[in-house]
N, C-alpha and C positions, 0 to 999 in steps of 0.2 A: 570497349568500345574507342576508337579514338577519338582525339579532336576533328579530325579531319573528316570522319563518319558523319560527326553531328552537323557538321558547316556544311556537309553534303545534303542531309534534311532540311535544313533550313531552307536551305537554296530550292530544293524541290517543292517546298508545298508555296500554295500561290492561293493569297489575299482571297482571289475570286471564288474558290475553293470553300471557303468559311461560311459555318452555318448564317441563315438568315438573321437568325437571333443575338448575334453578335451587335451590339449596339456600341457604333462608331463616336457616338456624340459624345462620350465619356472622355473617352481620350482627350477631347478637344480642348478640357477643361484643365486637362494633368498634363502638359505638356512634359515636367520636366521627369514625373514620372514614369513615362511612357513604357511599357513591356513590364511594369514591376506592378506588383497587388497594393491596391491605396486601403488603409485600413482608417479611413477619418473617423466613423463610426466607433469602432471598438479598437483599441493599441492593444500590443500584446500585455501590456505592463501596469492596464487599468487595474485598479483594487490590489496593487501588490504594496504591502507594508512589509519593511525588514525585521519591523518589531514584531511582527506577531509572530508565533512560534507556525514551523513548518506544518502542515497535514497534507495527510493522503488525499485524492480524492473521495468521495463516498463508496463507489463502486471499488476502488482498489483495497479498502479498509477492510470491508465486507466479504472480497473475496480471501484476504488474508484470514479474516476470523472463521471461514467457513473450511480453508486450509487447517489449520489449528483444530478445530470440533472435529475433521476427519481423521486426523493423528490420532486425537484419544478416541476415538470412536474406532478404529481398526485394534487399539491396543486392549480392547473389551471396557473402556473405562468411560462414564457419563459424565461431562465436563459443561457446564456453562461457562461462555466464555464473555465479555462485553469490554469496549474501551471509552475511555475519554480521552479524543483528541488523539495521541498520537501512543498514549500507555493502553495495554493490555491486562485485563485480573482474569484469570480462569479460577473457578468456583468447583469444586469436587466435595459432594457431601457422599460419603461414605458409612455403611453401618454400625449399630453402637457393639458391635463384637466383627473387627475386619480381620483376615486373615493378613501376616505381615508381608506376604509376599506381593496381596494386592497396593497394598501402601506403598512399599518400593518400587512395585510397574508404576505406580503414578509417580513416583519421585524421578524415575527413568525418563519416562517422556516426559515431563518437565525440563530435566537435564539436555534431553535430545534437541529440544526446543531453543532452549537457548542456546545451545551449540551451534546449530543447524541452521538455523530459518531467523532467529530471534537474535544475532549476535551482537549489535550495536544497543540493546537493552540491558537496562541493571535488572536484577532479579532478588529478589526476597519471597518469603513464604511464611502465612502466618496459619497457625489452627486454631478454628473457632468453633462455636458449636449452635443449630440450631435453635430455631423454638421448638421443635420438637425434642430436642435432646440428640439429636446426630452431630456426630463429629464433622465436620468441614473445614479442609484444605483448601487455602487462598494464597494463588501463587501470582504476583503482581509486576509485570514488566515494566519499568520504566523507562519511555527513551531517554536516550543518553546519545552522545556526540562518539560512543565507544572507545574511550581513550583507556578501558581496561583499569578504573578506580575504583571499581565495586567490589563489596566486598560479600560477595552471593556465601548462600552457603553451597553453592554446586556448579 
């Protein structure tokens, strides 16, 4: 749509047709802001501190963790995933005797996550043992600026 068409639309609108709920008294105080929204009570930069580490909103991080869980689940791997700020930890508990194909599948899924979804993250893995004696693989994805300086095993 061209600018001329927008101009025609604005010319066709008559202020008498506006709703009665519209309060014209608010505009008298803000003559210099006429036609623009006023954010007196809430600034878009309120609470911003550039020294703090960036964080995703809780809904976005929860959705990302859900996607990661479903990625493991679709591969037949039971994994627990948590986060601290932007860092993500994946825990996979294995049986005491596990097939090599299952272990390789866990590493393949983690490699795909690193490559496709978590490209800006540095990654590492560790092998732990649970209290019950089962081996547990942990994959840590640390948020970084993605400059490729990690020495990840995959």
